[in-house]
N, C-alpha and C positions, 0 to 999 in steps of 0.2 A: 793534866793540862785543861781538860774540858771543863772542869769545875770553875776555873778562873775566867772562862770566856763569857761575855755577856750573852744572854739568851737571844738578843736580836742581832748578833754579829753577822749572821748570814744575810739578813736584810740590809745591813750596812754595806756589806760587800757588793750585793746586787746594785745598790744605789750608786756606789763608787764606780762600778763598771758601766752603769747606764749614763754616767756623766761623760763617758768617752765618746769618741767619734762613732756614730751609729753604724751598724753593719749594713744598713740599706744604702749608705753612701760610701763609695770606694775611691781611694786614691791609689791607682794601680801601680804597685811596686812591691817587691819582696824585701826591700832594704830594711824595713823596721823589724819584720819577723825574723829575718836572718840575724840582725844585730842582737835581738832579744834571745833567740835560741842559742846563739854563740855564747852569750854571757851566761846562760844557764847550763852550758856544757853539752849542748845538743842532745837533750834527752830523747828526742824522737828517733834517734839513730841507735838506741839501746835495745830495740826489739824489732823484729820483722813487721812489715805492715802491708795492708791491702788498701789501696786508695780508690775512692769512688767519686766520679763526676758524672755529669749529664744534666738533663732538665727536670725530668720527673722519675719517681721511683727510687731515688737514691736512699732515702731513709729506710724504706721497707726492704730493699735489697741488702742494706747494711745489717738489718736485724736478722735476715735469713742467713747471711754469711756468718754472723756471730753465733747463731744457734747451731749451724753445721759444725763450726770449729769447736764449739763447746761440747757437742756430742763426740767429737774426736778426742776430747780430753785436754784441749787447750784452755788456758785461763785468758779470757779475751777482754780487751779494752775497746770500747766503741765510742766514737765521737760523732755526733750528728747535730744538725741544726735545720731550722730554728726549733725552739721547744714549744710544747703545747701549753703547759701550766707552770712548770718550775724550771729555772735555768739549770738546776742540777741534773735534769733529764739528759742534757747534752753529753755529759761524761758518764759512761756506764762501765762498770767493772763486774765481771762475772754475771752479766745479764741484768744488773740492778743499777739504778742511778747512784752515783757517788754519794756517800753519806754526808750529812751536814758537816760533821766534824772533819772529814777528809777534805771537803770543799774549802772550809775555813783555813785549815792548815796549809793546803796547796796555795791558796791566794796569799796568805801571809808569807809563804816561802818566796814568792816571786815579786811581792809588792815593791821592794826596794829596786829590783831590776827594772820594773816598769817605769819607775821615776827616773832611773838612770838613762834609759833609752829615750824617754820623753825629752830629756834635757839635751839630747845629742842629735835629734832628728828634726827636719823641718815641720813635720806633722807628728803629733803624739800617737802612741800606740792606740789602736782602735779597740772597740768592744770585742769584735770577733777575734782580732789578733791576741788579745789578752786571754780570752777563753781557750783559744787554740793552744797557746803556750801552757795554760793550766792543765789541759788534757794531756799534753805531751809529758809534763812533769808528773802528773798523777799516775800515768801508766808506767813510768819509770820507778816512782816511789813506792807504789803499792803493786809490785811488779806484775806485769802481764806477759804472756808468752807471745802474743801477737796483737797488734793494733789494727782495728777496722775504722778507717778514717774517711768521713764524707767531706768533700769540698763544699765550701759555703756558696761561692759564686764564681763561675768561670772555671779556671784551672791554672793557667799559666802563671798568673800573679795572685792566685788565691793563697791565703795565709797557710793553708795546709800543705802547700807545695814545696815545703822544705824537707819532705820525706824522701827516703831512698827506697821506695816501695818495690816489693818483689812482684806484685800484681797490681795493675791498673785496670779499673772497671769503668766502662762507659755505658750508662743507661741511655734510653732514647733521648735524642736532642730535638728540642723544639724552640719556639720563640719565648724568651723571657729575659728580663734585665737588659733590654736592647740598648739602653743608654750607656751601658758599659761594655757589653759583649759584641755589639754590632747589629746591623739591621738586616743581615741575610743569614741564612742557616750555615753557609760556608764560613762566614766570619765567626759565628758563634762556635762552630765546630773546631775551627783553628785555635781559638783561645782555650777551649776545654781540653784539646789534645795536648796541651802543655804539661799535663800530668804524666805523660808517657815517659818512662825512664829507660836509659840505654840497656839493651840486652835483657829486659824484663819480660814478663808475660802481660799481654793486653787482651782483655776479654770484652768483646763488643756486642751490645744488644743490636737487634735489627734496626737499621737506619734507612732514611731515604737515600737514593743513589748519590745525590750530590754530597751529602754528609759522609757517606761511606767512603767516597773517594778521598776526601780531605783526611779522614781518620787513618785510612790505610797508608796514605802518603807520609803521614807523621809516624806511623808504626815503622815503616821502612827507613825513615830518616834516622831513627835511634836504634835500628837493628833489633827491634823487639820481636817477640813471637806472638802472632795474632791468633785468637780463638773467636770465631764469628758465629753469632746466632744464625741458624739456617745453613751453616756449612759444617763447622766442627761440633756444634751442639744445637739442640732444638727442643721445642715442646712437641712430642709425638701426638698426643691426644689429650683432650680434657672433656669432662662432663660435669654437669651440676650435681651437687650432693647437698644433703642437709647441713646447713651452716657453712657452706663453702663449695669446694669442688674436688673432683678426683682427677689427677693428672698422671701422665707418664712422660718421662723426660729421657731424651737421648743426651747423655753426658759426653764429655771428651773421651773418657775411657770405657764407659759402659752405659747401658740403658737401665733405668729404674722404673718399674711399672707400679701402678696402683698406689700413688702417693696421695694421701688425704691432706689437702691444704685448706685450713679454716679461714680463708679469705675469699671475697667475691671479686669477679672480674677477670677477663682473659689477660689483662695486663699484669695481674698478679701471678698467673702461671708463667708468663714471660720473665717476670722478676725472679721466680723460682728457678727457671732454667739458667738465668744469668748467674744467680748465686751458686748453684751447684757447679757450674763450669769454673767459677772464680776459685772455689775451694779446691776443686780438682787441680787447677793450674797451680795453686799454692802448694798443695800437698805432693803433687807429681805422681799420684797413684789413683787407682780406682777406689772409690769409697764403698764400704759395706752397704748393701742395699737396705737392710733393716735399719741401720743407723740413719740413713737419709730419710727414711719414712718417719722414724721417731722424731728427728729434728723438725721436719716440716709440719708435723702434727701439732707441735708446740708453738708455732708462730703466732704472734699477735702484732697488729700494726695499728696502734691507737691513732684515731683521727683520719684513718683511711677507710672509707666505706664501713665505718664502725657503727654497728647497731648498738645504741647505748640505752635505749628505752623501749619497752614493749607496751602495747595497749594505750595509745597507738605506737606503731613502729616509728622510732626516731633514729635517723641515720646522720652521722657527722662525717664530713669529708673535707679535707684541707685544700681542695683544688683551688689554685690561685692563678692559673693561666689557662688559656684555651685548651691546651693539650690535656691538662688534668680534668678540666670541666667536661671535655668530650669523653674521657674515660669513665667518669662517674655517671654521666648521662646514659652511656651505652650499657653500663652495668645495671642501672635502675630499670632500663627498658627491656633488657634481655634476660635478666636473672631473677627478677621479681615479678609478681603479678598484681601490682597495685592498681586499684581503680582510679585513685586520685593521688597526686603528689603535690604537696605544698612546700615550696622552697623558701627558706629563710636565708637571705643572701646579704652578706656584708663584705665589701672588697676594699682594697687599698687603692688610693687615687693614682698611684704610679703604675698600675697594672693595665693590661689590655681588657678593659671592662666590657667593651663591645663583644670581643671574642668570647669571653666567659659567658655572657648572657645569651649570646647566639647559640652556643652549644647547650646550655641548660634548657633553652626553650624547646628543644627536641624531646625532653623527657618530663617536663614540669607543667602542671595545669594552672597553678597559681604561684605568684611570687610575692613575698613580703620583703621589701627593701628595708634594711636597717643599717647599723654601723657599730663597729667595735670601739674599744677604748684606745686604739692606736692613734698617735698623732698624725699618721698618714692615712687614716680612714677617710673614704669618700662619703660625703654627706648623703644621708638616706634619700632625701628629696632629689638630689642630683642623680643618684643611682636610679631612682624611679623614672626620671626623664629618659635616661638611656634605655631602661627596660621597656619603655613604651614603643621602641622600634621593633621589639620581638614579642610583646604581649599586648593583648587588648586592655583597655582601661579597666574593665571589670575583673581582670585577672591580677591586678596590681594593688597592693596595699602598702602604705608607708607607716612604719612604726620605728621611730629612731632608737628606742631602747631595746637592746638585744634580748634581754630577758622577757620583756613585754611581747616582742615579736614571736619568740619561741612559744610562750604561753598561748598567744592568739592562734598560732599555727596548730598547736596540739588540740585546742578546743574546736577549731574548724574541722580537723580530720575526725575527731571523735563524733561530732555531729553528723558528718558524712557517713561514718561507719554505721550509724544507727539506722540509716535509710538505704544504704547501698548494699548490693549483693556481694561486693568484694571489699577487701581492706584498703585503707588509704595509708599514706606515710608522710612524715615530715623529713625533709632533707635540709640540713644546715650546712652551708658551704660558703666559699668565697675567699678564704685566707686561712693561714695557720693560726693567726690570732683569733679569728672567729671560731675556729674549731676548738681552741683551747678554752676560750671563754664559755662556749656552749657546754663543753664537758663539765666545767665547774658548776654551771647553772643547773644542768641536769642532775648532777650528783647531789646538789642541795635539794632539788625537787624530789628526788628519791627519798632523801632523809625526811622531808616533811610528810611524804605520803605514808611512810612507815609509822 
């Protein structure tokens, strides 16, 4: 079959999906995805699932849950969003992005159903709904033992919420997507709590008191069993280690000491505690301690405080809201010893730009405002105007081309390193699109340097 497919078929599929209603715009209803999955035979119900919502940390937590389940011997399907470089990253089977051939076959299998539902609904199937259905079908077709599914936006009417999940996971909730989720944390929490299923297990990251009240009310409403960070599970201790950190976790059923986690930031230790509790809730038993250590030692989280280049150090982080920006700023300040940090920042115009820049200003010495290739990208000059609230004029540079901005930042840090007693670093951040483009640019840069 593969020999008869045109070599650019995957690109054609991506273009066809991109013509659909974008995932950044929501028409809140489950009607379309229910109609589509019903037509497909409800593939998402053919395997048990763990469903993850929240504001930040969802993708990393999903990767950790995936790795723990894999070590337990499960064949895992993982669906996350958005992607960094290729849309095939969103659908993972056995820890690897779905193959091009499998992606093509899956799309071709559902294409007629997409057209059918388009013709019957007031609005056509969206980009995110189509990819969600593709993930559900792929996990049934190339069968997995368990699906680890990340909600895209919100929860109650998110396209992933046609699952009948055994475990629902809620990462920390903060402000994001307020135009759809609400302007208060309680409103946002209420929408996200829509993923809780009757008599299931609900694993909750530590939350503000107002959010915790909303989440627990919804847990009780569906007679679910709650497992709360700080009550049923917790991070006992953490210390810095070369390339990451050493943590000890108090799980639901047992403690696990001396876990090496090759990720930076105390928020990542919290994600690890959340992931362990989620898998314990799913399995219903104590996990072997050495298995847990093995799983966490293998964790990677691309685009999340990812050191992608050395000499000078270049860190990429996909922080796209104040909560995420605060996390990377804290990590840079407390877990590294840089004499100077130059930030390359490109954000999307519909985000809380002020909040992001205010958080970054606590850890950054210079900022280069730039922009990604997203149609939603904020103009680099406009970004610089907002940055002037938090940085002095001599701390701001405007370079609209992202590659040019990265090159300038690397040169600036290299020059500083020649005269400074301590090392400097480049931080590239502001959105997932920025992180993805930066990864591609740095990869090409590495190729040229070789």
